[in-house]
C-alpha positions as CSV (number, residue, x, y, z in Angstrom):
1,M,90.7,99.2,143.5
2,T,89.1,99.2,140.1
3,A,86.7,102.0,139.3
4,R,83.1,101.4,138.6
5,V,81.6,102.1,135.2
6,E,78.9,104.6,134.7
7,G,75.5,102.8,135.1
8,W,77.0,99.9,137.0
9,E,73.9,99.7,139.2
10,S,71.6,99.0,136.3
11,N,74.1,96.7,134.7
12,L,74.3,94.6,137.8
13,A,70.5,94.6,138.3
14,D,70.0,93.5,134.7
15,L,72.5,90.7,135.2
16,I,70.8,89.5,138.3
17,E,67.4,89.6,136.7
18,A,68.6,87.6,133.7
19,A,70.3,85.0,135.9
20,R,67.1,84.3,137.7
21,S,65.7,82.3,134.7
22,T,69.0,80.7,133.6
23,P,69.6,77.2,134.8
24,F,72.8,76.2,136.5
25,E,75.4,74.8,134.2
26,W,79.1,74.2,135.0
27,G,81.4,76.4,133.0
28,S,78.7,78.7,131.5
29,H,76.3,79.6,134.4
30,D,77.8,78.6,137.8
31,C,78.9,80.5,140.9
32,V,82.3,81.3,139.5
33,T,81.1,82.5,136.1
34,F,78.3,84.5,137.7
35,A,80.8,86.3,139.9
36,A,83.0,87.1,136.9
37,D,79.9,88.4,135.1
38,A,79.1,90.6,138.1
39,V,82.6,92.0,138.2
40,E,82.4,92.8,134.5
41,A,79.0,94.5,135.0
42,V,80.4,96.7,137.7
43,T,83.9,97.4,136.5
44,G,83.8,96.8,132.7
45,S,86.5,94.2,132.8
46,R,86.2,90.5,133.2
47,P,88.7,88.6,135.4
48,A,90.4,85.6,133.9
49,L,89.3,82.6,135.8
50,A,91.1,79.3,135.9
51,S,87.9,77.3,135.9
52,H,86.4,78.8,132.7
53,G,85.0,76.1,130.5
54,A,84.9,73.4,133.2
55,T,81.8,71.2,132.9
56,T,81.9,69.6,136.3
57,A,82.8,70.5,139.9
58,D,85.8,68.2,139.7
59,E,87.1,69.8,136.5
60,A,86.7,73.2,138.0
61,D,88.6,72.1,141.1
62,E,91.4,70.5,138.9
63,A,91.7,73.7,136.8
64,I,92.0,75.9,139.9
65,A,94.5,73.6,141.6
66,A,96.6,73.6,138.4
67,A,96.5,77.4,138.2
68,A,97.1,78.1,141.9
69,P,98.7,75.0,143.5
70,G,98.0,74.7,147.2
71,R,95.4,77.5,147.2
72,T,91.7,77.5,148.0
73,L,89.0,78.4,145.6
74,A,88.7,81.8,147.3
75,A,92.4,82.4,147.0
76,A,92.5,81.4,143.4
77,V,89.6,83.8,142.6
78,A,91.3,86.6,144.5
79,L,94.5,85.9,142.6
80,A,92.6,86.2,139.3
81,L,91.0,89.5,140.3
């Protein structure tokens, strides 16, 4: 398990607060990039995600399928972490 950085609680709270006013956008502010941001806020390191840069749900699905053939989104994210 990765250690948490000092001050992770406020890092995560700041991230959540900032996300409240940020509109959804594939590849820059979506569920996968938000999860990666949250991991970084807590641990100090950002997981490499296959869907980074995707601009549509279909592109994200294609990127994940290419990176982890036969896996679900959850399995691909777990693999990246």
